[in-house]
C-alpha distance (Angstrom), angle and dihedral (degrees) to the residues before:
residue distance angle dihedral
M1 . . .
T2 3.76 . .
S3 3.79 119.7 .
E4 3.81 88.3 -118.6
T5 3.82 91.1 68.6
T6 3.80 125.7 85.1
I7 3.80 131.4 -170.2
A8 3.78 118.8 -146.9
E9 3.78 139.2 153.5
L10 3.80 110.7 -74.7
P11 3.81 111.8 -113.7
W12 3.79 118.8 -137.7
W13 3.80 91.9 -113.8
D14 3.82 90.2 65.7
L15 3.82 96.1 55.4
A16 3.83 94.3 97.4
E17 3.81 90.7 52.4
V18 3.80 91.7 50.2
A19 3.82 92.1 46.4
A20 3.81 90.4 52.0
H21 3.81 91.4 51.4
D22 3.81 90.1 44.3
A23 3.81 89.2 57.7
E24 3.82 89.9 52.5
V25 3.80 92.7 49.5
F26 3.81 101.8 39.1
G27 3.82 104.2 25.3
P28 3.81 111.9 -170.5
T29 3.82 93.7 9.0
A30 3.81 94.8 51.7
W31 3.76 121.7 126.5
T32 3.79 114.8 -109.4
L33 3.78 123.3 -126.7
R34 3.81 88.2 -110.1
Y35 3.80 90.1 54.9
Y36 3.82 91.8 49.3
W37 3.80 88.3 52.5
S38 3.81 92.3 50.3
V39 3.81 92.4 49.1
K40 3.82 91.7 46.3
A41 3.81 88.4 55.8
Q42 3.82 94.0 53.5
N43 3.78 120.9 101.1
G44 3.79 114.2 -120.1
T45 3.79 97.2 34.0
V46 3.77 134.0 109.7
M47 3.79 131.5 -169.1
L48 3.79 116.8 -158.4
A49 3.80 125.6 -172.2
A50 3.78 130.3 -160.3
R51 3.79 114.5 -146.6
T52 3.75 135.2 175.2
E53 3.78 114.5 -114.8
P54 3.80 109.8 -94.3
G55 3.79 112.6 -105.7
T56 3.77 127.3 -45.9
G57 3.75 132.7 -114.4
N58 3.80 130.9 50.9
D59 3.80 101.0 -46.9
A60 3.82 105.1 143.8
D61 3.81 90.9 -147.6
Q62 3.80 89.3 60.3
A63 3.80 95.7 53.8
V64 3.78 126.5 136.1
G65 3.78 110.3 -79.4
T66 3.79 97.4 43.2
S67 3.78 115.5 148.9
A68 3.78 123.1 -71.4
S69 3.80 89.0 -109.3
A70 3.81 94.7 58.5
G71 3.80 114.4 112.7
E72 3.79 132.2 28.5
L73 3.80 118.3 -48.8
V74 3.83 108.6 -119.5
G75 3.81 102.5 164.6
W76 3.78 148.5 -13.9
I77 3.79 142.8 -160.8
V78 3.80 131.2 -159.7
M79 3.80 118.0 -158.7
S80 3.79 134.2 -179.7
A81 3.80 128.8 -166.1
A82 3.77 135.3 -172.3
G83 3.77 126.5 165.1
G84 3.77 111.5 -33.0
E85 3.81 96.0 -20.8
A86 3.78 136.0 76.3
D87 3.79 134.7 -177.2
V88 3.76 134.5 -148.4
M89 3.79 95.7 -136.6
T90 3.80 94.0 -176.4
I91 3.78 138.2 -17.5
A92 3.79 129.5 179.9
T93 3.76 145.1 155.2
T94 3.76 125.8 -151.1
E95 3.78 115.4 -103.4
A96 3.81 92.5 -109.1
A97 3.82 91.0 53.4
R98 3.80 98.5 51.4
G99 3.78 120.4 120.0
K100 3.81 93.7 24.1
G101 3.80 99.7 100.1
I102 3.79 95.0 -103.4
G103 3.82 94.5 121.2
R104 3.81 90.0 50.6
A105 3.82 91.6 48.8
L106 3.81 91.4 49.0
L107 3.79 92.5 48.3
L108 3.81 91.8 48.0
A109 3.82 89.8 50.5
G110 3.81 89.3 49.6
L111 3.80 91.9 49.0
D112 3.81 89.9 50.4
W113 3.81 89.7 50.9
A114 3.83 90.7 50.5
R115 3.81 92.3 47.6
E116 3.82 90.8 50.9
R117 3.81 88.3 55.6
G118 3.79 92.7 53.1
A119 3.80 98.8 -101.2
E120 3.78 114.3 158.3
V121 3.80 96.8 -176.9
V122 3.81 131.3 33.1
H123 3.81 120.6 -157.8
L124 3.78 130.9 -162.0
E125 3.78 140.5 162.8
V126 3.77 127.6 -143.6
D127 3.79 137.8 -176.6
E128 3.81 107.7 -95.5
R129 3.84 88.8 -130.1
N130 3.81 94.2 57.6
F131 3.79 96.4 95.7
A132 3.81 95.7 168.1
A133 3.82 91.6 55.1
L134 3.81 92.3 44.5
A135 3.81 89.7 53.2
L136 3.80 91.9 47.6
Y137 3.80 93.3 49.7
S138 3.80 92.8 46.4
S139 3.81 90.7 49.7
L140 3.81 88.9 57.0
G141 3.80 94.7 50.7
F142 3.80 101.9 -92.3
E143 3.80 114.9 145.4
E144 3.78 129.9 -165.0
W145 3.80 113.6 -110.5
G146 3.80 101.6 166.6
R147 3.79 149.5 -19.6
R148 3.78 137.7 -121.5
P149 3.81 108.2 -147.0
D150 3.82 115.9 -135.7
Y151 3.81 92.7 1.2
Y152 3.80 91.5 136.0
P153 3.81 122.8 38.9
G154 3.81 102.4 -75.2
A155 3.79 95.7 -11.3
A156 3.77 144.6 77.5
A157 3.78 124.7 -117.0
V158 3.79 114.1 -119.6
L159 3.81 108.8 -140.5
M160 3.80 112.2 -144.9
R161 3.79 136.6 176.7
A162 3.78 138.9 -177.2
R163 3.79 133.9 -166.1
V164 3.79 111.0 -122.4
Q165 3.82 100.6 179.1
D166 3.79 126.1 61.7
Protein backbone atom coordinates (compact mmCIF):
# COMPACT_ATOMS: atom_id res chain seq x y z
CA MET A 1 0.00 0.00 0.00
CA THR A 2 1.32 3.43 -0.81
CA SER A 3 2.06 5.86 2.01
CA GLU A 4 -0.56 8.20 0.52
CA THR A 5 -3.36 5.78 1.47
CA THR A 6 -5.09 5.62 4.85
CA ILE A 7 -7.53 3.10 6.30
CA ALA A 8 -10.21 4.31 8.69
CA GLU A 9 -13.67 3.32 9.84
CA LEU A 10 -16.25 4.13 7.17
CA PRO A 11 -18.64 6.86 8.30
CA TRP A 12 -22.34 6.48 7.54
CA TRP A 13 -22.29 9.45 5.18
CA ASP A 14 -19.99 7.54 2.80
CA LEU A 15 -22.27 4.50 2.39
CA ALA A 16 -23.80 5.73 -0.90
CA GLU A 17 -20.32 6.24 -2.38
CA VAL A 18 -19.25 2.74 -1.35
CA ALA A 19 -22.48 1.20 -2.70
CA ALA A 20 -21.94 2.92 -6.05
CA HIS A 21 -18.39 1.57 -6.28
CA ASP A 22 -19.62 -1.86 -5.14
CA ALA A 23 -22.02 -1.92 -8.10
CA GLU A 24 -19.11 -1.16 -10.46
CA VAL A 25 -16.95 -3.91 -8.98
CA PHE A 26 -19.51 -6.68 -8.40
CA GLY A 27 -22.27 -5.96 -10.93
CA PRO A 28 -25.34 -8.13 -10.35
CA THR A 29 -24.05 -9.49 -7.02
CA ALA A 30 -23.31 -6.06 -5.54
CA TRP A 31 -24.70 -5.01 -2.20
CA THR A 32 -27.39 -2.35 -2.36
CA LEU A 33 -27.24 0.88 -0.41
CA ARG A 34 -30.11 -0.42 1.74
CA TYR A 35 -28.10 -3.55 2.53
CA TYR A 36 -25.02 -1.48 3.48
CA TRP A 37 -27.23 0.52 5.84
CA SER A 38 -28.63 -2.64 7.45
CA VAL A 39 -25.15 -4.12 7.95
CA LYS A 40 -23.83 -0.82 9.35
CA ALA A 41 -26.60 -0.94 11.96
CA GLN A 42 -25.69 -4.45 13.16
CA ASN A 43 -23.72 -4.97 16.34
CA GLY A 44 -20.43 -6.77 15.85
CA THR A 45 -19.61 -5.35 12.43
CA VAL A 46 -17.05 -2.90 11.15
CA MET A 47 -16.68 -1.16 7.80
CA LEU A 48 -13.23 0.13 6.91
CA ALA A 49 -12.39 2.29 3.91
CA ALA A 50 -9.07 2.91 2.20
CA ARG A 51 -8.67 6.40 0.76
CA THR A 52 -5.90 8.29 -0.92
CA GLU A 53 -4.62 11.26 1.03
CA PRO A 54 -6.40 14.41 -0.11
CA GLY A 55 -4.20 16.63 -2.26
CA THR A 56 -0.63 17.63 -1.59
CA GLY A 57 0.99 20.93 -0.84
CA ASN A 58 0.14 23.59 1.74
CA ASP A 59 -3.62 23.90 1.26
CA ALA A 60 -5.02 24.50 4.76
CA ASP A 61 -8.22 22.62 3.87
CA GLN A 62 -6.14 19.51 3.18
CA ALA A 63 -4.39 19.47 6.56
CA VAL A 64 -3.80 16.45 8.74
CA GLY A 65 -6.94 15.58 10.65
CA THR A 66 -9.39 16.03 7.80
CA SER A 67 -12.45 13.81 7.90
CA ALA A 68 -12.32 10.09 7.23
CA SER A 69 -14.13 10.68 3.94
CA ALA A 70 -11.48 13.05 2.56
CA GLY A 71 -9.57 11.69 -0.43
CA GLU A 72 -10.52 9.23 -3.15
CA LEU A 73 -12.10 5.93 -2.12
CA VAL A 74 -9.86 3.07 -3.31
CA GLY A 75 -11.17 0.10 -1.31
CA TRP A 76 -13.28 -1.17 1.56
CA ILE A 77 -13.83 -4.17 3.80
CA VAL A 78 -16.81 -5.21 5.92
CA MET A 79 -16.21 -7.62 8.79
CA SER A 80 -18.44 -9.23 11.39
CA ALA A 81 -17.44 -11.05 14.58
CA ALA A 82 -19.27 -13.07 17.20
CA GLY A 83 -17.70 -15.34 19.77
CA GLY A 84 -14.59 -17.00 18.44
CA GLU A 85 -15.43 -16.52 14.76
CA ALA A 86 -15.35 -13.65 12.30
CA ASP A 87 -16.33 -13.23 8.67
CA VAL A 88 -15.06 -11.11 5.83
CA MET A 89 -18.49 -10.11 4.56
CA THR A 90 -17.11 -8.19 1.58
CA ILE A 91 -13.82 -6.70 0.47
CA ALA A 92 -12.97 -4.84 -2.72
CA THR A 93 -10.66 -2.33 -4.31
CA THR A 94 -11.52 -0.02 -7.15
CA GLU A 95 -10.16 -1.03 -10.53
CA ALA A 96 -7.64 1.83 -10.56
CA ALA A 97 -6.29 0.76 -7.15
CA ARG A 98 -5.66 -2.91 -7.92
CA GLY A 99 -2.19 -4.36 -7.63
CA LYS A 100 -1.02 -1.70 -5.15
CA GLY A 101 -1.35 -3.66 -1.91
CA ILE A 102 -4.55 -1.96 -0.81
CA GLY A 103 -6.57 -5.19 -0.64
CA ARG A 104 -3.85 -6.78 1.49
CA ALA A 105 -3.75 -3.75 3.82
CA LEU A 106 -7.54 -3.80 4.18
CA LEU A 107 -7.60 -7.52 4.90
CA LEU A 108 -4.80 -7.18 7.47
CA ALA A 109 -6.72 -4.35 9.17
CA GLY A 110 -9.84 -6.54 9.19
CA LEU A 111 -7.92 -9.48 10.64
CA ASP A 112 -6.53 -7.21 13.37
CA TRP A 113 -10.06 -6.02 14.16
CA ALA A 114 -11.28 -9.64 14.39
CA ARG A 115 -8.36 -10.64 16.62
CA GLU A 116 -9.07 -7.70 18.96
CA ARG A 117 -12.62 -9.02 19.35
CA GLY A 118 -11.42 -12.48 20.33
CA ALA A 119 -11.94 -14.25 17.01
CA GLU A 120 -9.88 -17.38 16.58
CA VAL A 121 -10.98 -18.15 13.03
CA VAL A 122 -11.92 -15.86 10.14
CA HIS A 123 -14.09 -17.14 7.28
CA LEU A 124 -14.64 -15.79 3.79
CA GLU A 125 -15.97 -16.87 0.42
CA VAL A 126 -14.68 -15.88 -2.98
CA ASP A 127 -15.61 -16.45 -6.60
CA GLU A 128 -13.54 -19.39 -7.88
CA ARG A 129 -12.53 -17.25 -10.91
CA ASN A 130 -11.03 -14.47 -8.79
CA PHE A 131 -7.45 -15.68 -8.97
CA ALA A 132 -5.90 -12.50 -7.54
CA ALA A 133 -8.10 -12.71 -4.43
CA LEU A 134 -7.47 -16.44 -4.04
CA ALA A 135 -3.71 -15.79 -4.14
CA LEU A 136 -4.00 -12.96 -1.62
CA TYR A 137 -6.06 -15.05 0.81
CA SER A 138 -3.73 -18.03 0.50
CA SER A 139 -0.70 -15.80 1.13
CA LEU A 140 -2.28 -14.72 4.43
CA GLY A 141 -2.95 -18.27 5.63
CA PHE A 142 -6.49 -18.86 4.38
CA GLU A 143 -7.21 -22.42 3.29
CA GLU A 144 -10.09 -23.79 1.25
CA TRP A 145 -12.48 -25.96 3.25
CA GLY A 146 -15.44 -26.23 0.88
CA ARG A 147 -17.36 -24.90 -2.10
CA ARG A 148 -20.84 -23.62 -2.84
CA PRO A 149 -21.73 -24.60 -6.42
CA ASP A 150 -23.38 -21.87 -8.53
CA TYR A 151 -23.21 -19.33 -5.70
CA TYR A 152 -22.03 -16.62 -8.08
CA PRO A 153 -23.39 -16.24 -11.62
CA GLY A 154 -21.68 -19.10 -13.47
CA ALA A 155 -19.23 -19.92 -10.70
CA ALA A 156 -18.82 -21.61 -7.35
CA ALA A 157 -17.88 -19.85 -4.15
CA VAL A 158 -14.65 -21.10 -2.59
CA LEU A 159 -15.08 -21.22 1.19
CA MET A 160 -11.88 -20.33 3.04
CA ARG A 161 -10.81 -19.88 6.64
CA ALA A 162 -7.74 -18.89 8.60
CA ARG A 163 -6.75 -19.15 12.25
CA VAL A 164 -5.93 -15.74 13.68
CA GLN A 165 -5.10 -16.67 17.29
CA ASP A 166 -2.29 -18.95 18.42
